[in-house]
Backbone bond lengths (Angstrom), bond angles and torsions (degrees), N, CA, C in turn:
res aa  C-N    CA-C-N  psi(-1)  N-CA   C-N-CA  omega(-1)  CA-C   N-CA-C  phi
1 M - - - 1.458 - - 1.525 109.32 -
2 N 1.314 115.86 122.12 1.452 120.90 179.09 1.523 109.16 -94.86
3 M 1.334 116.66 120.17 1.464 121.18 -177.41 1.528 111.45 -56.13
4 G 1.324 116.11 -35.32 1.456 119.82 -178.12 1.516 113.75 -68.92
5 D 1.329 117.53 -16.38 1.464 121.14 -179.10 1.528 112.37 -91.99
6 L 1.334 117.00 -5.58 1.465 120.38 -177.38 1.527 111.31 -80.29
7 T 1.321 115.59 153.26 1.459 120.01 175.84 1.529 109.21 -81.37
8 I 1.329 115.94 164.05 1.469 120.01 177.38 1.523 109.97 -60.73
9 E 1.318 116.47 -38.40 1.470 120.31 179.62 1.522 111.08 -62.12
10 E 1.339 117.36 -44.04 1.467 120.92 -179.56 1.528 110.96 -64.79
11 I 1.336 116.53 -41.83 1.466 119.98 178.87 1.521 110.68 -64.88
12 S 1.321 116.80 -40.37 1.461 121.60 -176.99 1.526 113.03 -66.84
13 R 1.331 117.12 -30.60 1.465 118.96 -179.72 1.525 112.41 -95.32
14 G 1.347 117.02 -14.10 1.454 120.37 174.11 1.510 116.12 87.77
15 Y 1.305 118.15 4.75 1.478 120.09 179.37 1.517 110.06 -152.32
16 V 1.340 113.57 161.46 1.464 121.60 -179.77 1.517 109.06 -115.61
17 N 1.306 116.23 135.53 1.464 122.06 175.25 1.515 107.76 -101.37
18 T 1.339 117.43 108.14 1.467 121.08 -178.43 1.521 112.26 -87.37
19 G 1.339 115.73 -6.39 1.460 120.44 -174.47 1.514 110.39 104.65
20 D 1.334 116.15 -44.05 1.464 121.42 178.35 1.533 112.00 -99.58
21 T 1.327 115.80 -24.40 1.465 119.71 -176.62 1.530 111.16 -143.10
22 Y 1.331 114.26 163.11 1.461 122.14 166.99 1.528 105.68 -111.73
23 E 1.339 116.73 126.18 1.459 120.14 -176.27 1.523 110.64 -121.71
24 C 1.334 116.30 128.33 1.454 122.58 178.61 1.531 109.07 -69.83
25 I 1.332 117.43 130.03 1.463 119.67 -178.01 1.526 111.87 -78.37
26 F 1.336 117.43 -11.64 1.463 120.23 -177.06 1.531 112.57 -92.39
27 C 1.326 117.97 -38.86 1.471 120.05 -176.01 1.523 113.24 -128.71
28 K 1.343 117.29 1.01 1.470 123.40 177.24 1.531 113.49 69.95
29 E 1.321 117.95 13.77 1.477 120.38 174.85 1.522 108.63 -61.14
30 I 1.340 116.02 137.16 1.466 121.07 -174.60 1.524 111.13 -119.05
31 F 1.333 115.94 137.95 1.464 122.65 176.90 1.527 107.82 -124.74
32 D 1.334 115.85 119.43 1.459 121.55 -178.99 1.533 109.85 -70.84
33 T 1.332 116.39 129.99 1.466 120.27 -176.90 1.525 112.66 -65.91
34 E 1.344 117.18 -19.36 1.467 120.56 -179.13 1.530 112.28 -86.19
35 E 1.326 116.68 -8.65 1.463 120.02 -177.28 1.520 112.89 -94.59
36 V 1.330 115.01 155.60 1.460 122.21 171.59 1.527 106.34 -113.24
37 F 1.321 117.84 134.70 1.457 121.94 -172.88 1.535 110.84 -111.77
38 K 1.329 114.32 139.28 1.460 119.94 177.83 1.526 108.86 -101.38
39 I 1.313 116.21 112.57 1.456 122.42 179.61 1.523 108.85 -131.33
40 D 1.351 115.80 125.03 1.472 121.17 -178.81 1.523 111.35 53.51
41 N 1.350 114.79 45.60 1.465 121.78 177.67 1.529 113.25 62.24
42 R 1.328 116.42 22.05 1.461 121.27 175.58 1.513 108.98 -122.23
43 F 1.321 116.14 143.05 1.462 120.65 176.07 1.523 107.88 -97.92
44 I 1.338 115.49 121.90 1.464 119.84 -174.83 1.526 111.15 -131.06
45 T 1.321 114.79 161.45 1.466 120.56 179.40 1.531 110.83 -74.51
46 A 1.327 115.38 167.45 1.466 120.88 178.93 1.527 110.80 -63.16
47 K 1.321 116.80 -37.55 1.466 120.00 -179.76 1.521 110.90 -63.51
48 K 1.324 116.47 -43.72 1.470 120.15 178.25 1.525 109.93 -67.83
49 A 1.325 116.29 -35.40 1.468 120.63 -179.45 1.527 111.33 -64.13
50 I 1.334 118.04 -41.06 1.464 119.91 179.94 1.523 110.47 -69.04
51 Q 1.324 116.91 -33.75 1.461 120.44 178.07 1.535 110.87 -67.51
52 L 1.329 116.66 -41.51 1.463 120.69 177.01 1.523 111.04 -68.07
53 H 1.313 116.13 -36.75 1.469 120.83 178.00 1.525 110.18 -58.73
54 I 1.336 116.65 -47.42 1.474 120.81 -179.63 1.525 110.01 -62.53
55 E 1.322 116.22 -40.58 1.470 120.77 179.80 1.524 111.61 -66.25
56 N 1.333 116.78 -42.04 1.473 120.93 -175.86 1.527 113.19 -80.92
57 E 1.320 117.20 -38.07 1.461 120.96 -174.18 1.531 113.32 -93.47
58 H 1.317 116.58 -27.05 1.471 119.89 -175.46 1.533 112.12 -123.42
59 N 1.322 116.47 5.38 1.479 124.98 179.82 1.527 112.85 72.65
60 S 1.306 116.57 -43.75 1.471 121.53 177.98 1.522 107.69 -174.33
61 V 1.333 116.19 167.28 1.460 120.06 175.07 1.532 109.31 -62.31
62 F 1.328 115.87 -39.31 1.460 121.72 179.99 1.522 111.47 -56.00
63 E 1.330 116.63 -51.53 1.468 119.96 -179.03 1.520 111.64 -68.96
64 G 1.334 115.97 -36.51 1.456 119.21 177.94 1.517 111.80 -61.32
65 L 1.325 116.35 -40.69 1.460 120.89 179.15 1.522 111.55 -67.46
66 L 1.338 116.34 -40.32 1.462 119.36 179.94 1.525 112.44 -66.16
67 Q 1.329 116.78 -23.20 1.467 120.57 -179.37 1.525 112.60 -87.03
68 L 1.337 116.82 -1.96 1.460 119.90 177.41 1.526 110.54 -68.21
69 D 1.306 116.24 161.04 1.461 121.62 178.40 1.527 110.86 -58.61
70 K 1.326 115.72 148.13 1.468 121.09 -179.25 1.527 112.80 -58.36
71 K 1.328 116.94 -26.90 1.463 119.18 -178.80 1.522 111.06 -66.55
72 Y 1.356 116.21 -20.40 1.456 120.51 176.57 1.527 112.00 -93.64
73 T 1.338 117.33 -41.17 1.460 120.30 -175.36 1.523 113.00 -84.28
74 G 1.331 116.56 -31.88 1.458 120.24 -175.98 1.518 112.80 70.11
75 L 1.333 116.75 16.89 1.469 121.58 -177.51 1.523 111.25 -101.05
76 S 1.324 115.99 145.98 1.461 120.66 173.42 1.522 108.64 -80.61
77 D 1.332 116.73 169.91 1.471 120.62 179.39 1.524 111.55 -60.58
78 I 1.328 116.73 -44.04 1.467 120.12 -178.42 1.520 110.80 -67.56
79 Q 1.326 118.49 -35.08 1.459 121.15 177.37 1.526 111.28 -66.16
80 T 1.329 115.72 -42.00 1.460 120.03 177.64 1.523 110.44 -63.16
81 E 1.313 115.47 -44.43 1.460 122.34 179.64 1.533 110.86 -59.95
82 L 1.306 116.74 -47.25 1.466 121.22 -178.43 1.530 111.79 -67.28
83 L 1.319 117.56 -39.48 1.460 120.23 178.92 1.525 111.20 -61.33
84 M 1.329 116.93 -39.23 1.464 121.13 176.57 1.529 110.30 -60.58
85 L 1.332 116.79 -41.55 1.468 121.05 -179.19 1.528 111.50 -75.17
86 F 1.319 117.05 -36.72 1.465 120.05 177.31 1.530 110.08 -59.55
87 A 1.329 115.51 -35.90 1.463 120.24 -177.98 1.532 112.19 -66.36
88 T 1.328 117.30 -23.41 1.474 120.52 -179.90 1.523 111.53 -80.70
89 G 1.340 115.48 -13.85 1.464 118.65 -178.45 1.514 113.50 79.67
90 A 1.318 117.22 11.74 1.469 120.99 -179.16 1.525 110.30 -66.09
91 P 1.327 117.40 142.65 1.473 120.66 177.71 1.527 110.64 -68.14
92 D 1.338 116.16 158.15 1.463 121.07 -176.12 1.531 112.35 -58.48
93 K 1.346 117.13 -36.95 1.466 120.55 -179.61 1.521 111.05 -61.87
94 E 1.310 115.99 -37.23 1.468 119.82 179.75 1.527 110.59 -74.43
95 I 1.330 116.27 -35.65 1.465 120.47 179.94 1.526 110.67 -62.31
96 I 1.327 116.69 -36.26 1.478 120.96 178.99 1.524 110.90 -54.68
97 N 1.314 117.00 -38.79 1.466 121.98 -177.35 1.527 113.23 -74.52
98 N 1.348 116.58 -10.96 1.469 119.23 -175.10 1.528 113.72 -118.62
99 T 1.332 116.44 6.42 1.467 119.63 179.48 1.523 110.44 -137.91
100 S 1.323 113.80 176.59 1.466 119.67 177.16 1.526 111.44 -82.03
101 A 1.344 116.58 -7.12 1.472 119.76 175.69 1.527 108.29 -67.50
102 N 1.318 116.70 127.02 1.473 119.11 -171.24 1.522 115.26 -103.41
103 S 1.330 117.43 5.99 1.461 118.72 178.00 1.519 110.26 -156.61
104 I 1.330 115.43 159.00 1.465 120.48 178.95 1.527 109.87 -64.38
105 S 1.330 116.45 -36.80 1.473 119.62 179.95 1.527 111.31 -63.36
106 T 1.346 116.53 -35.19 1.469 120.30 177.92 1.519 110.38 -65.22
107 I 1.336 115.52 -43.10 1.465 120.27 179.59 1.527 110.38 -63.15
108 R 1.322 115.95 -44.33 1.459 120.03 -179.69 1.529 111.43 -64.99
109 Q 1.318 115.15 -33.50 1.463 119.32 177.41 1.524 110.27 -65.65
110 H 1.342 115.68 -40.36 1.467 120.00 177.64 1.528 110.82 -65.85
111 R 1.326 116.98 -38.87 1.462 120.28 177.34 1.535 109.80 -58.01
112 F 1.343 114.69 -45.81 1.457 120.55 -179.35 1.531 110.70 -61.88
113 K 1.330 117.02 -44.90 1.464 121.00 -179.12 1.530 111.96 -63.51
114 L 1.349 115.72 -37.85 1.467 119.44 179.29 1.526 110.88 -68.02
115 K 1.327 117.13 -37.64 1.458 120.86 176.89 1.532 110.41 -65.39
116 E 1.327 115.43 -39.93 1.463 119.96 177.52 1.525 110.66 -64.44
117 K 1.338 115.30 -38.72 1.467 120.98 179.18 1.534 110.06 -63.26
118 E 1.323 115.59 -38.53 1.466 120.62 178.59 1.530 110.69 -63.43
119 K 1.338 115.77 -45.91 1.468 120.33 179.47 1.533 110.84 -62.23
120 Q 1.336 115.85 -42.78 1.457 120.13 -179.80 1.535 111.31 -64.22
121 A 1.339 115.49 -37.83 1.473 119.97 179.66 1.523 110.54 -63.15
122 K 1.335 117.19 -39.99 1.463 120.97 178.72 1.522 111.05 -63.28
123 V 1.333 115.30 -44.42 1.464 119.42 -179.79 1.528 110.12 -65.50
124 F 1.348 116.37 -40.56 1.460 119.86 -179.63 1.529 111.09 -63.05
125 L 1.343 116.80 -41.77 1.463 120.01 177.42 1.522 110.69 -61.30
126 A 1.331 115.80 -41.40 1.462 119.98 178.30 1.528 110.99 -62.69
127 I 1.330 115.79 -39.50 1.468 120.46 178.48 1.528 110.81 -62.04
128 M 1.342 116.28 -45.53 1.459 120.40 -178.32 1.527 111.49 -66.40
129 Q 1.339 116.28 -36.32 1.459 119.31 177.25 1.518 110.54 -67.40
130 A 1.342 115.84 -38.58 1.460 120.04 177.51 1.525 111.02 -65.59
131 L 1.328 116.01 -34.62 1.457 120.73 178.62 1.526 110.95 -60.33
132 E 1.335 115.57 -39.33 1.463 120.25 179.62 1.521 111.16 -58.36
133 T 1.334 116.06 -36.59 1.471 119.47 -177.26 1.519 112.30 -74.15
134 T 1.352 116.86 -15.17 1.466 119.70 -179.10 1.528 112.28 -91.60
135 K 1.320 117.49 -9.39 1.459 120.37 -178.72 1.525 110.70 -68.87
136 V 1.310 115.19 143.49 1.461 120.88 178.73 1.526 108.08 -92.73
137 Y 1.340 115.65 119.91 1.455 120.34 -177.55 1.525 111.15 -104.48
138 E 1.307 114.75 148.31 1.453 120.79 176.28 1.532 109.41 -67.96
139 P 1.340 117.74 141.09 1.475 119.75 177.81 1.524 110.48 -65.28
140 I 1.318 116.14 147.83 1.470 121.89 179.08 1.522 108.10 -91.92
141 H 1.333 117.33 128.41 1.456 119.78 -179.16 1.529 110.34 -68.23
142 K 1.316 115.59 146.13 1.467 121.48 -173.99 1.525 113.03 -63.43
143 G 1.322 116.00 -22.83 1.460 118.87 -178.06 1.516 114.11 -82.99
144 A 1.339 117.90 0.08 1.469 121.15 -178.36 1.520 109.89 -54.95
145 T 1.325 116.02 126.43 1.464 120.57 -174.71 1.522 113.48 -78.79
146 Q 1.320 117.14 -28.36 1.469 120.82 179.87 1.525 108.64 -150.60
147 V 1.313 115.89 100.84 1.461 120.34 -176.56 1.522 109.75 -81.97
148 D 1.341 116.20 119.96 1.464 121.85 178.86 1.525 108.13 -149.95
149 E 1.357 116.37 -161.28 1.469 119.88 -175.21 1.524 113.04 -63.04
150 R 1.321 118.35 -17.12 1.464 120.39 177.92 1.526 111.62 -61.84
151 Y 1.320 115.89 -27.03 1.456 120.36 -176.53 1.527 112.95 -93.80
152 A 1.326 117.25 2.04 1.476 120.59 176.04 1.522 107.69 -81.42
153 I 1.312 115.84 77.21 1.464 122.83 -173.19 1.530 109.48 -111.90
154 T 1.317 115.92 119.48 1.463 119.12 177.94 1.528 109.57 -82.09
155 V 1.316 115.30 161.57 1.467 120.86 178.18 1.529 110.36 -59.38
156 D 1.339 116.28 -40.94 1.472 120.36 179.32 1.522 111.53 -63.41
157 E 1.332 115.92 -43.32 1.474 120.18 179.44 1.527 109.89 -59.00
158 K 1.316 115.59 -46.85 1.467 120.01 -177.89 1.525 111.23 -59.54
159 E 1.325 116.67 -45.40 1.465 120.88 -178.97 1.520 111.49 -61.81
160 K 1.342 116.93 -42.21 1.466 121.08 -178.91 1.528 111.68 -65.96
161 V 1.332 116.21 -43.15 1.468 120.01 -178.71 1.530 110.23 -66.49
162 L 1.306 117.19 -44.99 1.465 120.11 -179.95 1.526 111.10 -62.48
163 A 1.329 116.87 -39.19 1.467 120.54 178.51 1.519 111.45 -66.04
164 T 1.328 116.68 -32.64 1.467 121.76 179.95 1.520 111.65 -69.15
165 Y 1.333 117.27 -40.96 1.470 120.40 -174.79 1.528 113.30 -93.11
166 F 1.318 117.19 -36.00 1.464 119.62 178.20 1.529 108.41 -95.77
167 K 1.312 114.95 74.62 1.468 121.01 -173.55 1.521 113.03 -65.78
168 N 1.347 117.25 -24.84 1.458 121.11 -178.56 1.530 112.12 -105.10
169 G 1.325 115.92 22.44 1.460 119.22 -179.29 1.517 111.57 103.62
170 L 1.328 116.41 159.57 1.468 120.96 -174.55 1.519 113.59 -69.21
171 D 1.320 117.93 -13.31 1.465 120.53 176.74 1.527 111.76 -95.60
172 G 1.313 116.56 -1.41 1.461 120.59 -178.75 1.518 112.71 -92.08
173 P 1.339 116.42 -173.97 1.466 121.29 -179.25 1.531 111.67 -88.19
174 I 1.309 115.22 169.31 1.470 121.50 171.93 1.526 108.03 -116.34
175 E 1.314 116.09 147.45 1.467 120.35 -178.12 1.518 111.72 -89.17
176 S 1.325 117.26 -24.55 1.463 120.49 -179.61 1.521 108.91 -147.01
177 F 1.335 115.07 161.16 1.462 120.05 178.51 1.527 107.66 -117.78
178 P 1.336 117.69 132.18 1.466 120.37 -173.69 1.530 113.64 -68.29
179 S 1.328 114.69 152.12 1.467 120.14 174.80 1.524 111.24 -95.05
180 K 1.352 115.67 -24.04 1.457 119.13 178.86 1.524 109.70 -69.57
181 E 1.339 114.61 133.89 1.457 120.60 -171.67 1.530 113.56 -58.58
182 K 1.321 117.56 -47.97 1.463 119.72 -175.89 1.527 110.84 -62.52
183 R 1.319 117.47 -42.75 1.468 120.49 179.13 1.525 110.77 -65.46
184 K 1.321 115.30 -38.18 1.463 119.89 178.81 1.528 110.18 -60.75
185 I 1.327 116.78 -44.60 1.464 121.36 -179.87 1.523 110.92 -64.15
186 I 1.331 116.81 -40.03 1.468 120.50 179.23 1.527 110.79 -60.65
187 L 1.332 116.83 -44.33 1.462 119.67 179.61 1.528 111.50 -66.89
188 L 1.330 116.60 -39.19 1.463 120.00 179.12 1.530 110.92 -66.11
189 Q 1.343 116.43 -36.91 1.467 120.45 176.82 1.522 110.93 -58.22
190 H 1.324 115.60 -38.44 1.468 119.03 179.59 1.530 111.18 -76.75
191 I 1.314 116.81 -43.92 1.469 120.03 -176.22 1.530 111.52 -61.25
192 V 1.330 117.06 -37.29 1.471 119.42 -177.21 1.530 111.59 -65.93
193 T 1.341 116.91 -19.05 1.468 119.36 178.18 1.533 111.35 -69.69
194 K 1.326 117.69 -11.07 1.468 121.68 177.97 1.530 110.98 -74.96
195 F 1.339 116.80 -11.19 1.463 121.36 -178.29 1.531 110.50 -106.45
196 E 1.322 116.27 148.62 1.458 121.50 179.96 1.528 110.63 -86.28
197 V 1.324 115.87 131.84 1.459 120.29 176.39 1.530 108.92 -70.08
198 G 1.335 115.74 132.54 1.460 120.77 178.49 1.518 113.86 94.25
199 R 1.326 117.08 -12.15 1.468 119.92 -179.73 1.526 110.18 -91.83
200 K 1.332 116.91 147.31 1.457 123.13 176.07 1.531 109.12 -99.31
201 Y 1.332 115.87 134.33 1.459 121.60 -179.54 1.527 109.79 -121.58
202 N 1.332 116.07 146.96 1.464 118.47 168.78 1.526 107.77 -93.86
203 E 1.317 117.06 173.52 1.465 120.24 -174.15 1.521 111.82 -63.44
204 K 1.316 117.90 -36.97 1.463 120.95 180.00 1.528 110.28 -62.82
205 E 1.331 116.54 -41.76 1.463 120.59 -179.51 1.536 110.78 -66.31
206 I 1.335 116.17 -38.75 1.463 120.80 176.75 1.520 109.74 -60.41
207 N 1.315 116.10 -47.88 1.471 121.46 -178.26 1.524 112.05 -62.56
208 E 1.316 116.99 -38.95 1.464 120.68 -179.30 1.526 111.93 -63.97
209 I 1.324 116.50 -31.51 1.459 120.55 178.20 1.526 110.90 -77.13
210 L 1.343 116.63 -36.20 1.463 121.30 -175.71 1.527 113.81 -82.66
211 K 1.316 117.68 -29.10 1.469 120.78 -176.51 1.527 113.67 -54.95
212 P 1.337 119.51 -45.07 1.470 118.90 -179.22 1.529 113.76 -68.40
213 I 1.336 116.26 -15.46 1.465 120.04 -177.52 1.520 111.71 -85.03
214 Y 1.351 116.29 -44.43 1.469 119.13 -175.80 1.518 109.73 -154.49
215 S 1.314 115.58 141.82 1.463 120.17 -176.04 1.530 112.81 -61.41
216 D 1.324 117.15 -38.51 1.468 120.36 178.69 1.532 108.73 -90.19
217 Y 1.316 115.74 63.85 1.462 121.30 -176.35 1.527 112.48 -65.95
218 V 1.328 116.71 -24.65 1.473 120.08 179.32 1.531 110.23 -64.55
219 S 1.344 116.03 -41.22 1.470 119.53 178.51 1.525 110.66 -66.34
220 I 1.336 116.38 -39.23 1.463 119.92 178.88 1.525 109.70 -61.96
221 R 1.321 116.20 -43.53 1.470 120.31 178.90 1.528 110.51 -60.39
222 R 1.330 115.63 -41.88 1.472 120.14 179.36 1.528 111.26 -64.83
223 Y 1.348 116.26 -42.31 1.467 119.95 179.72 1.531 111.49 -64.25
224 L 1.332 116.87 -38.86 1.456 120.28 179.91 1.531 110.99 -60.71
225 I 1.328 115.87 -36.11 1.474 120.84 176.33 1.523 109.88 -74.27
226 E 1.325 115.19 -47.63 1.470 121.66 -175.04 1.528 112.44 -60.58
227 Y 1.336 116.85 -37.87 1.461 120.88 -177.43 1.528 112.78 -93.74
228 G 1.335 116.75 7.35 1.453 120.31 172.73 1.511 115.98 79.63
229 F 1.336 118.08 21.05 1.464 120.38 177.06 1.530 110.62 -85.79
230 L 1.320 116.00 -37.51 1.461 122.03 175.62 1.520 109.57 -117.41
231 D 1.315 115.37 154.64 1.466 120.73 172.79 1.527 107.41 -123.57
232 R 1.319 117.11 164.99 1.459 119.03 179.26 1.530 109.72 -148.27
233 S 1.312 115.16 161.53 1.464 120.81 179.98 1.534 109.80 -72.81
234 D 1.304 116.35 163.49 1.469 121.08 -177.55 1.526 112.17 -60.55
235 D 1.332 117.08 -31.15 1.471 119.01 -179.88 1.533 112.19 -90.20
236 C 1.357 115.98 6.32 1.475 122.80 175.04 1.531 113.41 62.04
237 T 1.311 116.99 25.82 1.473 119.40 -179.88 1.526 112.06 -100.18
238 T 1.323 117.18 -18.88 1.463 120.53 -176.24 1.525 110.48 -128.57
239 Y 1.329 115.41 134.70 1.461 122.10 -178.96 1.523 109.60 -124.58
240 W 1.337 116.38 152.11 1.469 121.04 175.83 1.517 109.78 -156.20
241 V 1.323 115.42 160.27 1.469 121.12 179.39 1.525 109.00 -79.70
242 K 1.327 115.42 131.46 1.464 119.00 174.11 1.519 107.71 -71.46
243 E 1.306 117.46 143.70 1.460 120.71 -178.92 1.530 110.00 -63.21
244 V 1.348 116.27 138.36 1.467 121.59 -178.62 1.517 109.88 -105.17
């Protein structure tokens, strides 16, 4: 699990729901959603079990997050230390006795800097979200059978994937076909351009076009139909490109 790939909601609650399991983001402890857990003579669901796990093993989501590596939190040692004490509600005079901060003014200065850091983080998140809206995405072909995040393909992504698989140029062959859905769609988007829109093909003609591209041309032909790039007659004798 890569911390950078988690959503703000997942980080804030301290666990990830994969559908089949609940996984703690701090220690990778896993609770199967189909299981019932006995804790303190009580039978509880997996969701409740992961929440109790975080409370018992990490004290709270707050403390678990503060114990993450600095590369994730961006906090200095003194900032982490002060945040732990701020959470207890201790007065500044008492905090002085428990940290390396040597004056009330120093503590107040840190409070101010942390508040500024919070404001900056909000603006930065807004900037990154705005960046997403400026990306140029490839158009989705009308024949797509199920439009979802697999089709959120940027122009840059498409170029990189095609360069990775078509090592000898876009008119050359590929040595392997990807299993990842988005990459598969990118390759199919390119392969379908080998066919003329409006023309009718028989199966032999389809195969002759696909053979030079990939050895398992039968699978490519099936994928082109399955993903809505090509259509065919009910008796499977005639093929054509779906309008894009």
